[in-house]
N, C-alpha and C positions, 0 to 999 in steps of 0.2 A: 537392531531391530530385526525380527523375524521377519516382517513383511513389509516388501516396499515395492508395490505393484506399478506406482509411478514418481518420477521424479522430473518437477518442470521448473525451468527459470525464464521468467518471461522480464525484460526490460520494459522500463518505463516507456521507452517510443514503441516496443510491441503493445503493450497496453493501451497507448493513444491512439496507434493505427487500427488496432481491435476496434476499440468504441467507434472509431471514425467510419470505419467499414461497417459497423452495426446500426451506426445512426443514418448512412448511404441507404442501407437495406432497408431501414423502416421509412425513410423519407419515399424511397422509390416503389415500395409495397404497400403506401399508405391505401391506396384503392384497394386493397384487399378485404375480404369482410371476413367476420366471424359469425358462425351461426349458433343459434341456441341448439341445446340438446332436441328441444322438441323438433325443431328444423331439419335436425340431422336425422331424427327416426322417421319423419314422413316424407321428405324429399324423394323423388323418382330418382335412383341413381344408376349411372351407366357404368356398367362394367366391363371387362376385357371382351366378353361374347358379345357384347351389344354395340360394343363401338363401332366395328365394322358397317353393322347395319344402320346405323346412327349416319355413317359417312356418306355411305350409299344414298340413303334416303335423302340426304342435303344436293346429293348431287345431280340425283333424277329430277329434283325440286327445281334446283337452276336451271337444268335444261329445259323444263318444262313450265316453265313461270307462267304460261298461261292458264295454268290448273290452280294456281295460289290464290286462295281469298284474299281480301282487300285487308283483313287484321292480323294475317300471318306475317310475321316479320322475319323474312329469310335472310337479310343481309345481318340482323343481330346472330341468327343462329351461326352463320357463316363466321361472323366475328368472334362469338365465343370458341368454335373450334380452333381457328386460327390463334387464337391466345392460349388455347389448351395446347396445342402444338409449340409454341413459341415457349412458354414457361414449364412446361411438363419437366424438361430435363433439370431446370433449375429448383424447381420443388425436390425433385430427386437428391439433388447435391445437398438442399439445406436438410431434408430428413436425414440423410446421413449422417451431417456434420453434428446434427441435433441428436441424432443416438451416439456419436462419439462423444459428446458434450456430457451427456448422462453418466455414459460409461466411466467417464474420466471423473466427474461428480463422485460417483459411487466408491470409484479407486480409490479417490484422496480420502475420502471419509474412512473407509475401511483402514486404509494404513494409518491415519491419524488415530482410530478406536483401538487397532492393535498396539498402536505405542503407548498408547494411555494406558491400555489395559497391562501391558507389559510394565511400566513404569509404576502402575499401581502397586502390582506385585512387589516389584523392588522397594518401593517405598513402605509395603505391608510388612516386608520379611526383614528390613535392614535399617528402616529410618526412623529415627528419632529426632526430635527438636525439629530447629530450622524451617518451620512450617510445614513440614510434612504430617504431623498430627492433623492439623485442618485439612489437608488433602486426602488423608485416608477416612476422615469424617465424611468427606464430600462424597468420597468414591463409593465409601460403604454404604450411603444412605442411598446412591443411586443403583448399586448394583444389590444391596442385600436381599431385598425383596425377590427377585429370580432368584437367587441360590436359595434362600429360605424356604421358598415355596417349592423347588425341586428336591430339597433334601428331607422334607418334612416326612415322616413315615404315613401311610395311607391308615385311616381311623378305622 
């Protein structure tokens, strides 16, 4: 096989432990929300540049509580900030893990596709009988359109 980006071997115990850990994460993060596309587009967003201003504003408000109007919930804003600080590192780790999962899924698929294409080339060149004709027909139907389009001379 000409390409082998990754080779994995998970035991049944590994998969059970992974599933258990994922179930725990889903349970513990059950209160996380999912925003709609419209909400994501229209929400005011705190970026790196504004975070310091936000932190300082909450600190000034806490030190000058007499100027806070009755409808302003400073405790909730402080709680949001504390939760952001508490969870940010964990979210970063989850994003890194999700990126590795995406890359691993892509590498596994690429390895499989390369092996199948190599196998198809072998079957096409040497295969007669033993179910290889059906494979050749299936693969030809899958890839003929792409190759036929590429080989067609311009009109």
